[in-house]
Biotite code that builds the C-alpha atoms (Angstrom):
import biotite.structure as struc

atoms = struc.array([
    struc.Atom([0.243, 0.867, 10.728], chain_id="A", res_id=1, res_name="GLY", atom_name="CA", element="C"),
    struc.Atom([3.985, 0.587, 10.498], chain_id="A", res_id=2, res_name="LEU", atom_name="CA", element="C"),
    struc.Atom([4.829, 4.031, 9.160], chain_id="A", res_id=3, res_name="VAL", atom_name="CA", element="C"),
    struc.Atom([8.604, 4.174, 9.622], chain_id="A", res_id=4, res_name="GLU", atom_name="CA", element="C"),
    struc.Atom([9.084, 4.279, 5.842], chain_id="A", res_id=5, res_name="VAL", atom_name="CA", element="C"),
    struc.Atom([7.798, 7.871, 5.995], chain_id="A", res_id=6, res_name="GLY", atom_name="CA", element="C"),
    struc.Atom([11.005, 8.883, 7.767], chain_id="A", res_id=7, res_name="VAL", atom_name="CA", element="C"),
    struc.Atom([13.289, 6.686, 5.683], chain_id="A", res_id=8, res_name="GLY", atom_name="CA", element="C"),
    struc.Atom([13.476, 3.611, 7.903], chain_id="A", res_id=9, res_name="LEU", atom_name="CA", element="C"),
    struc.Atom([12.092, 0.092, 7.954], chain_id="A", res_id=10, res_name="ILE", atom_name="CA", element="C"),
    struc.Atom([9.826, -1.015, 10.807], chain_id="A", res_id=11, res_name="PRO", atom_name="CA", element="C"),
    struc.Atom([12.242, -1.863, 13.615], chain_id="A", res_id=12, res_name="GLY", atom_name="CA", element="C"),
    struc.Atom([11.962, -3.388, 17.052], chain_id="A", res_id=13, res_name="GLY", atom_name="CA", element="C"),
    struc.Atom([10.748, -6.639, 15.522], chain_id="A", res_id=14, res_name="GLY", atom_name="CA", element="C"),
    struc.Atom([8.114, -5.079, 13.231], chain_id="A", res_id=15, res_name="GLY", atom_name="CA", element="C"),
    struc.Atom([9.541, -6.384, 9.976], chain_id="A", res_id=16, res_name="THR", atom_name="CA", element="C"),
    struc.Atom([10.566, -9.670, 11.632], chain_id="A", res_id=17, res_name="LYS", atom_name="CA", element="C"),
    struc.Atom([7.011, -10.156, 12.855], chain_id="A", res_id=18, res_name="GLU", atom_name="CA", element="C"),
    struc.Atom([5.675, -9.625, 9.331], chain_id="A", res_id=19, res_name="PHE", atom_name="CA", element="C"),
    struc.Atom([8.120, -12.288, 8.075], chain_id="A", res_id=20, res_name="ALA", atom_name="CA", element="C"),
    struc.Atom([6.893, -14.719, 10.750], chain_id="A", res_id=21, res_name="LEU", atom_name="CA", element="C"),
    struc.Atom([3.234, -14.027, 9.973], chain_id="A", res_id=22, res_name="ARG", atom_name="CA", element="C"),
    struc.Atom([3.929, -14.428, 6.272], chain_id="A", res_id=23, res_name="LEU", atom_name="CA", element="C"),
    struc.Atom([5.607, -17.760, 6.994], chain_id="A", res_id=24, res_name="SER", atom_name="CA", element="C"),
    struc.Atom([2.620, -18.837, 9.100], chain_id="A", res_id=25, res_name="ASP", atom_name="CA", element="C"),
    struc.Atom([0.304, -18.086, 6.170], chain_id="A", res_id=26, res_name="SER", atom_name="CA", element="C"),
    struc.Atom([2.120, -20.462, 3.797], chain_id="A", res_id=27, res_name="PHE", atom_name="CA", element="C"),
    struc.Atom([0.726, -23.961, 3.313], chain_id="A", res_id=28, res_name="TYR", atom_name="CA", element="C"),
    struc.Atom([1.841, -27.019, 1.349], chain_id="A", res_id=29, res_name="GLN", atom_name="CA", element="C"),
    struc.Atom([1.616, -26.348, -2.391], chain_id="A", res_id=30, res_name="GLY", atom_name="CA", element="C"),
    struc.Atom([0.935, -22.636, -1.840], chain_id="A", res_id=31, res_name="ASP", atom_name="CA", element="C"),
    struc.Atom([1.997, -20.067, -4.408], chain_id="A", res_id=32, res_name="VAL", atom_name="CA", element="C"),
    struc.Atom([4.044, -17.918, -2.016], chain_id="A", res_id=33, res_name="GLN", atom_name="CA", element="C"),
    struc.Atom([5.309, -15.023, -4.146], chain_id="A", res_id=34, res_name="ILE", atom_name="CA", element="C"),
    struc.Atom([1.965, -13.115, -4.312], chain_id="A", res_id=35, res_name="PRO", atom_name="CA", element="C"),
    struc.Atom([1.693, -13.212, -0.501], chain_id="A", res_id=36, res_name="LYS", atom_name="CA", element="C"),
    struc.Atom([5.300, -12.026, -0.218], chain_id="A", res_id=37, res_name="LEU", atom_name="CA", element="C"),
    struc.Atom([4.649, -9.153, -2.637], chain_id="A", res_id=38, res_name="ILE", atom_name="CA", element="C"),
    struc.Atom([1.535, -8.110, -0.688], chain_id="A", res_id=39, res_name="GLU", atom_name="CA", element="C"),
    struc.Atom([3.385, -8.137, 2.657], chain_id="A", res_id=40, res_name="ALA", atom_name="CA", element="C"),
    struc.Atom([6.273, -6.126, 1.210], chain_id="A", res_id=41, res_name="CYS", atom_name="CA", element="C"),
    struc.Atom([3.873, -3.658, -0.385], chain_id="A", res_id=42, res_name="LYS", atom_name="CA", element="C"),
    struc.Atom([2.021, -3.155, 2.914], chain_id="A", res_id=43, res_name="THR", atom_name="CA", element="C"),
    struc.Atom([5.265, -2.284, 4.691], chain_id="A", res_id=44, res_name="LEU", atom_name="CA", element="C"),
    struc.Atom([6.951, -0.341, 1.875], chain_id="A", res_id=45, res_name="ALA", atom_name="CA", element="C"),
    struc.Atom([3.905, 1.849, 1.306], chain_id="A", res_id=46, res_name="MET", atom_name="CA", element="C"),
    struc.Atom([3.427, 2.394, 5.067], chain_id="A", res_id=47, res_name="ALA", atom_name="CA", element="C"),
    struc.Atom([-0.204, 1.324, 4.740], chain_id="A", res_id=48, res_name="SER", atom_name="CA", element="C"),
    struc.Atom([-2.311, 2.502, 7.654], chain_id="A", res_id=49, res_name="VAL", atom_name="CA", element="C"),
    struc.Atom([-5.462, 0.743, 8.815], chain_id="A", res_id=50, res_name="ALA", atom_name="CA", element="C"),
    struc.Atom([-8.385, 3.104, 9.270], chain_id="A", res_id=51, res_name="THR", atom_name="CA", element="C"),
    struc.Atom([-10.004, 0.803, 11.824], chain_id="A", res_id=52, res_name="SER", atom_name="CA", element="C"),
    struc.Atom([-9.043, -2.022, 14.125], chain_id="A", res_id=53, res_name="ALA", atom_name="CA", element="C"),
    struc.Atom([-10.900, -4.464, 11.902], chain_id="A", res_id=54, res_name="HIS", atom_name="CA", element="C"),
    struc.Atom([-9.029, -3.258, 8.813], chain_id="A", res_id=55, res_name="GLU", atom_name="CA", element="C"),
    struc.Atom([-5.801, -3.879, 10.732], chain_id="A", res_id=56, res_name="ALA", atom_name="CA", element="C"),
    struc.Atom([-6.599, -7.601, 10.534], chain_id="A", res_id=57, res_name="TYR", atom_name="CA", element="C"),
    struc.Atom([-6.678, -7.339, 6.719], chain_id="A", res_id=58, res_name="ASN", atom_name="CA", element="C"),
    struc.Atom([-3.307, -5.569, 6.643], chain_id="A", res_id=59, res_name="HIS", atom_name="CA", element="C"),
    struc.Atom([-1.754, -8.218, 8.888], chain_id="A", res_id=60, res_name="GLY", atom_name="CA", element="C"),
    struc.Atom([-1.119, -5.834, 11.793], chain_id="A", res_id=61, res_name="TYR", atom_name="CA", element="C"),
    struc.Atom([-3.478, -7.813, 14.031], chain_id="A", res_id=62, res_name="LEU", atom_name="CA", element="C"),
    struc.Atom([-3.901, -11.594, 14.136], chain_id="A", res_id=63, res_name="THR", atom_name="CA", element="C"),
    struc.Atom([-7.267, -13.313, 14.497], chain_id="A", res_id=64, res_name="LYS", atom_name="CA", element="C"),
    struc.Atom([-7.483, -15.387, 17.671], chain_id="A", res_id=65, res_name="GLY", atom_name="CA", element="C"),
    struc.Atom([-4.573, -13.557, 19.274], chain_id="A", res_id=66, res_name="ARG", atom_name="CA", element="C"),
    struc.Atom([-5.478, -9.876, 19.077], chain_id="A", res_id=67, res_name="ASP", atom_name="CA", element="C"),
    struc.Atom([-8.828, -8.555, 20.246], chain_id="A", res_id=68, res_name="PHE", atom_name="CA", element="C"),
    struc.Atom([-10.767, -5.408, 19.446], chain_id="A", res_id=69, res_name="VAL", atom_name="CA", element="C"),
    struc.Atom([-12.602, -3.583, 22.222], chain_id="A", res_id=70, res_name="VAL", atom_name="CA", element="C"),
    struc.Atom([-14.876, -0.979, 20.591], chain_id="A", res_id=71, res_name="PRO", atom_name="CA", element="C"),
    struc.Atom([-15.568, 0.872, 23.842], chain_id="A", res_id=72, res_name="ASN", atom_name="CA", element="C"),
    struc.Atom([-12.380, 2.830, 24.618], chain_id="A", res_id=73, res_name="VAL", atom_name="CA", element="C"),
    struc.Atom([-13.315, 3.213, 28.271], chain_id="A", res_id=74, res_name="SER", atom_name="CA", element="C"),
    struc.Atom([-13.203, -0.595, 28.629], chain_id="A", res_id=75, res_name="ARG", atom_name="CA", element="C"),
    struc.Atom([-9.727, -1.137, 27.097], chain_id="A", res_id=76, res_name="ASN", atom_name="CA", element="C"),
    struc.Atom([-7.850, -1.381, 30.411], chain_id="A", res_id=77, res_name="ILE", atom_name="CA", element="C"),
    struc.Atom([-10.438, -3.536, 32.163], chain_id="A", res_id=78, res_name="SER", atom_name="CA", element="C"),
    struc.Atom([-10.633, -5.934, 29.195], chain_id="A", res_id=79, res_name="GLU", atom_name="CA", element="C"),
    struc.Atom([-6.834, -6.122, 28.983], chain_id="A", res_id=80, res_name="ALA", atom_name="CA", element="C"),
    struc.Atom([-6.576, -6.821, 32.719], chain_id="A", res_id=81, res_name="LYS", atom_name="CA", element="C"),
    struc.Atom([-9.238, -9.522, 32.429], chain_id="A", res_id=82, res_name="LYS", atom_name="CA", element="C"),
    struc.Atom([-7.294, -11.161, 29.575], chain_id="A", res_id=83, res_name="LYS", atom_name="CA", element="C"),
    struc.Atom([-3.982, -11.038, 31.497], chain_id="A", res_id=84, res_name="VAL", atom_name="CA", element="C"),
    struc.Atom([-5.574, -12.620, 34.572], chain_id="A", res_id=85, res_name="LEU", atom_name="CA", element="C"),
    struc.Atom([-7.134, -15.287, 32.367], chain_id="A", res_id=86, res_name="GLU", atom_name="CA", element="C"),
    struc.Atom([-3.767, -16.160, 30.774], chain_id="A", res_id=87, res_name="LEU", atom_name="CA", element="C"),
    struc.Atom([-1.533, -15.823, 33.856], chain_id="A", res_id=88, res_name="ALA", atom_name="CA", element="C"),
    struc.Atom([-2.113, -19.179, 35.620], chain_id="A", res_id=89, res_name="PRO", atom_name="CA", element="C"),
    struc.Atom([-0.982, -21.264, 32.637], chain_id="A", res_id=90, res_name="THR", atom_name="CA", element="C"),
    struc.Atom([1.400, -18.832, 30.923], chain_id="A", res_id=91, res_name="TYR", atom_name="CA", element="C"),
    struc.Atom([4.707, -20.145, 29.619], chain_id="A", res_id=92, res_name="THR", atom_name="CA", element="C"),
    struc.Atom([7.160, -18.238, 27.502], chain_id="A", res_id=93, res_name="GLN", atom_name="CA", element="C"),
    struc.Atom([6.570, -19.008, 23.814], chain_id="A", res_id=94, res_name="PRO", atom_name="CA", element="C"),
    struc.Atom([9.040, -21.312, 22.126], chain_id="A", res_id=95, res_name="ASP", atom_name="CA", element="C"),
    struc.Atom([11.527, -19.773, 19.744], chain_id="A", res_id=96, res_name="LYS", atom_name="CA", element="C"),
    struc.Atom([10.008, -19.800, 16.313], chain_id="A", res_id=97, res_name="ARG", atom_name="CA", element="C"),
    struc.Atom([11.376, -20.419, 12.879], chain_id="A", res_id=98, res_name="GLU", atom_name="CA", element="C"),
    struc.Atom([10.193, -18.792, 9.696], chain_id="A", res_id=99, res_name="ALA", atom_name="CA", element="C"),
    struc.Atom([10.089, -20.193, 6.203], chain_id="A", res_id=100, res_name="HIS", atom_name="CA", element="C"),
    struc.Atom([11.751, -17.532, 4.040], chain_id="A", res_id=101, res_name="VAL", atom_name="CA", element="C"),
    struc.Atom([12.259, -17.485, 0.293], chain_id="A", res_id=102, res_name="LEU", atom_name="CA", element="C"),
    struc.Atom([15.815, -16.146, 0.021], chain_id="A", res_id=103, res_name="GLY", atom_name="CA", element="C"),
    struc.Atom([16.986, -15.102, -3.435], chain_id="A", res_id=104, res_name="ARG", atom_name="CA", element="C"),
    struc.Atom([13.833, -16.547, -5.011], chain_id="A", res_id=105, res_name="THR", atom_name="CA", element="C"),
    struc.Atom([11.727, -13.968, -3.175], chain_id="A", res_id=106, res_name="GLY", atom_name="CA", element="C"),
    struc.Atom([14.280, -11.192, -3.549], chain_id="A", res_id=107, res_name="LEU", atom_name="CA", element="C"),
    struc.Atom([14.295, -11.650, -7.314], chain_id="A", res_id=108, res_name="GLY", atom_name="CA", element="C"),
    struc.Atom([10.527, -11.351, -7.472], chain_id="A", res_id=109, res_name="ALA", atom_name="CA", element="C"),
    struc.Atom([10.403, -8.312, -5.191], chain_id="A", res_id=110, res_name="LEU", atom_name="CA", element="C"),
    struc.Atom([13.281, -6.460, -6.821], chain_id="A", res_id=111, res_name="TYR", atom_name="CA", element="C"),
    struc.Atom([11.526, -6.612, -10.199], chain_id="A", res_id=112, res_name="THR", atom_name="CA", element="C"),
    struc.Atom([8.262, -5.040, -9.006], chain_id="A", res_id=113, res_name="VAL", atom_name="CA", element="C"),
    struc.Atom([9.769, -1.692, -7.962], chain_id="A", res_id=114, res_name="ALA", atom_name="CA", element="C"),
    struc.Atom([7.906, 0.888, -10.006], chain_id="A", res_id=115, res_name="ASN", atom_name="CA", element="C"),
    struc.Atom([7.373, 4.622, -9.684], chain_id="A", res_id=116, res_name="TYR", atom_name="CA", element="C"),
    struc.Atom([9.116, 5.602, -6.466], chain_id="A", res_id=117, res_name="ALA", atom_name="CA", element="C"),
    struc.Atom([12.039, 7.763, -5.489], chain_id="A", res_id=118, res_name="SER", atom_name="CA", element="C"),
    struc.Atom([15.485, 6.197, -5.423], chain_id="A", res_id=119, res_name="GLU", atom_name="CA", element="C"),
    struc.Atom([15.485, 6.294, -1.623], chain_id="A", res_id=120, res_name="HIS", atom_name="CA", element="C"),
    struc.Atom([12.021, 4.708, -1.403], chain_id="A", res_id=121, res_name="ASP", atom_name="CA", element="C"),
    struc.Atom([13.302, 1.860, -3.570], chain_id="A", res_id=122, res_name="ILE", atom_name="CA", element="C"),
    struc.Atom([16.335, 1.466, -1.279], chain_id="A", res_id=123, res_name="LYS", atom_name="CA", element="C"),
    struc.Atom([14.004, 1.214, 1.740], chain_id="A", res_id=124, res_name="ILE", atom_name="CA", element="C"),
    struc.Atom([11.719, -1.268, -0.060], chain_id="A", res_id=125, res_name="ALA", atom_name="CA", element="C"),
    struc.Atom([14.736, -3.424, -0.901], chain_id="A", res_id=126, res_name="LYS", atom_name="CA", element="C"),
    struc.Atom([15.758, -3.454, 2.771], chain_id="A", res_id=127, res_name="LYS", atom_name="CA", element="C"),
    struc.Atom([12.234, -4.559, 3.713], chain_id="A", res_id=128, res_name="ILE", atom_name="CA", element="C"),
    struc.Atom([12.367, -7.248, 1.015], chain_id="A", res_id=129, res_name="ALA", atom_name="CA", element="C"),
    struc.Atom([15.767, -8.393, 2.291], chain_id="A", res_id=130, res_name="PHE", atom_name="CA", element="C"),
    struc.Atom([14.381, -8.989, 5.789], chain_id="A", res_id=131, res_name="VAL", atom_name="CA", element="C"),
    struc.Atom([11.123, -10.597, 4.626], chain_id="A", res_id=132, res_name="LEU", atom_name="CA", element="C"),
    struc.Atom([13.100, -13.003, 2.422], chain_id="A", res_id=133, res_name="CYS", atom_name="CA", element="C"),
    struc.Atom([15.636, -13.855, 5.106], chain_id="A", res_id=134, res_name="GLY", atom_name="CA", element="C"),
    struc.Atom([18.507, -12.106, 3.381], chain_id="A", res_id=135, res_name="GLY", atom_name="CA", element="C"),
    struc.Atom([20.698, -13.328, 0.556], chain_id="A", res_id=136, res_name="ASP", atom_name="CA", element="C"),
    struc.Atom([20.045, -17.027, 1.085], chain_id="A", res_id=137, res_name="LEU", atom_name="CA", element="C"),
    struc.Atom([20.540, -19.408, -1.834], chain_id="A", res_id=138, res_name="SER", atom_name="CA", element="C"),
    struc.Atom([16.914, -20.532, -1.697], chain_id="A", res_id=139, res_name="GLY", atom_name="CA", element="C"),
    struc.Atom([13.865, -21.109, 0.465], chain_id="A", res_id=140, res_name="PRO", atom_name="CA", element="C"),
    struc.Atom([14.678, -22.374, 3.952], chain_id="A", res_id=141, res_name="GLN", atom_name="CA", element="C"),
    struc.Atom([13.857, -22.077, 7.649], chain_id="A", res_id=142, res_name="LYS", atom_name="CA", element="C"),
    struc.Atom([15.578, -19.391, 9.717], chain_id="A", res_id=143, res_name="VAL", atom_name="CA", element="C"),
    struc.Atom([15.354, -18.484, 13.385], chain_id="A", res_id=144, res_name="SER", atom_name="CA", element="C"),
    struc.Atom([13.483, -15.540, 14.813], chain_id="A", res_id=145, res_name="GLU", atom_name="CA", element="C"),
    struc.Atom([16.809, -14.219, 16.146], chain_id="A", res_id=146, res_name="GLN", atom_name="CA", element="C"),
    struc.Atom([18.341, -14.367, 12.666], chain_id="A", res_id=147, res_name="TYR", atom_name="CA", element="C"),
    struc.Atom([15.466, -12.254, 11.323], chain_id="A", res_id=148, res_name="LEU", atom_name="CA", element="C"),
    struc.Atom([15.888, -9.764, 14.191], chain_id="A", res_id=149, res_name="LEU", atom_name="CA", element="C"),
    struc.Atom([19.604, -9.515, 13.433], chain_id="A", res_id=150, res_name="ASP", atom_name="CA", element="C"),
    struc.Atom([19.133, -8.722, 9.735], chain_id="A", res_id=151, res_name="ILE", atom_name="CA", element="C"),
    struc.Atom([16.267, -6.348, 10.565], chain_id="A", res_id=152, res_name="GLU", atom_name="CA", element="C"),
    struc.Atom([18.525, -4.450, 12.972], chain_id="A", res_id=153, res_name="ARG", atom_name="CA", element="C"),
    struc.Atom([21.330, -4.297, 10.394], chain_id="A", res_id=154, res_name="GLU", atom_name="CA", element="C"),
    struc.Atom([18.950, -2.943, 7.733], chain_id="A", res_id=155, res_name="ALA", atom_name="CA", element="C"),
    struc.Atom([17.483, -0.389, 10.158], chain_id="A", res_id=156, res_name="PHE", atom_name="CA", element="C"),
    struc.Atom([20.892, 0.856, 11.294], chain_id="A", res_id=157, res_name="LEU", atom_name="CA", element="C"),
    struc.Atom([22.226, 1.070, 7.736], chain_id="A", res_id=158, res_name="SER", atom_name="CA", element="C"),
    struc.Atom([19.308, 3.357, 6.840], chain_id="A", res_id=159, res_name="LEU", atom_name="CA", element="C"),
    struc.Atom([19.985, 5.493, 9.948], chain_id="A", res_id=160, res_name="CYS", atom_name="CA", element="C"),
    struc.Atom([23.285, 6.480, 8.332], chain_id="A", res_id=161, res_name="GLY", atom_name="CA", element="C"),
    struc.Atom([21.730, 7.566, 5.037], chain_id="A", res_id=162, res_name="GLU", atom_name="CA", element="C"),
    struc.Atom([21.656, 11.318, 4.369], chain_id="A", res_id=163, res_name="GLN", atom_name="CA", element="C"),
    struc.Atom([18.205, 11.130, 2.791], chain_id="A", res_id=164, res_name="LYS", atom_name="CA", element="C"),
    struc.Atom([16.836, 9.344, 5.874], chain_id="A", res_id=165, res_name="THR", atom_name="CA", element="C"),
    struc.Atom([18.293, 12.044, 8.116], chain_id="A", res_id=166, res_name="LEU", atom_name="CA", element="C"),
    struc.Atom([16.678, 14.697, 5.897], chain_id="A", res_id=167, res_name="GLU", atom_name="CA", element="C"),
    struc.Atom([13.319, 12.904, 6.142], chain_id="A", res_id=168, res_name="ARG", atom_name="CA", element="C"),
    struc.Atom([13.540, 12.655, 9.928], chain_id="A", res_id=169, res_name="ILE", atom_name="CA", element="C"),
    struc.Atom([14.494, 16.329, 10.264], chain_id="A", res_id=170, res_name="GLN", atom_name="CA", element="C"),
    struc.Atom([11.699, 17.420, 7.926], chain_id="A", res_id=171, res_name="HIS", atom_name="CA", element="C"),
    struc.Atom([9.119, 15.346, 9.824], chain_id="A", res_id=172, res_name="MET", atom_name="CA", element="C"),
    struc.Atom([10.247, 16.832, 13.147], chain_id="A", res_id=173, res_name="LEU", atom_name="CA", element="C"),
    struc.Atom([10.094, 20.379, 11.788], chain_id="A", res_id=174, res_name="GLN", atom_name="CA", element="C"),
    struc.Atom([6.902, 20.224, 9.721], chain_id="A", res_id=175, res_name="THR", atom_name="CA", element="C"),
    struc.Atom([5.051, 17.114, 10.910], chain_id="A", res_id=176, res_name="ASN", atom_name="CA", element="C"),
    struc.Atom([4.808, 16.112, 7.227], chain_id="A", res_id=177, res_name="LYS", atom_name="CA", element="C"),
    struc.Atom([6.713, 13.434, 5.312], chain_id="A", res_id=178, res_name="PRO", atom_name="CA", element="C"),
    struc.Atom([9.434, 14.394, 2.841], chain_id="A", res_id=179, res_name="LEU", atom_name="CA", element="C"),
    struc.Atom([9.739, 12.511, -0.436], chain_id="A", res_id=180, res_name="ARG", atom_name="CA", element="C"),
    struc.Atom([13.365, 12.927, -1.486], chain_id="A", res_id=181, res_name="ASN", atom_name="CA", element="C"),
])
């Protein structure tokens, strides 16, 4: 799972961006997109953890056809090596991707579903929503992967400066338990 919310941050290093891309990939012509957006935001904001590799597919942490589950732990490295050698001869760097984001349309929907959470949890959820929706855009549109990374980084760094985030990080380091402040 992406559990950064437990220490007052959003998933960084491309974690939230990747969820936005996967969400975009799940949209199809005529699709009702808001429920999928709400589910993706909820998964991240609640730091949902998969209890098995197969459940990780349901949460969107793993992608069918791209990610593989090897039940026998002692075979993980050999299976990974086999997959790398299989892909290597024809590998090319993936093209830069674009994501369909919902802008203010999605933000409006997500900002109204905040319910019983601490003020800081709501702030974090709004940062996640901001990235998933592509920021404060006037409406649905395509944005680059780099654009999503840039707004993810800005959201992550802004939370790093929050006193309540610093308190959560310190508490986690001292007690190995999350702090809800």
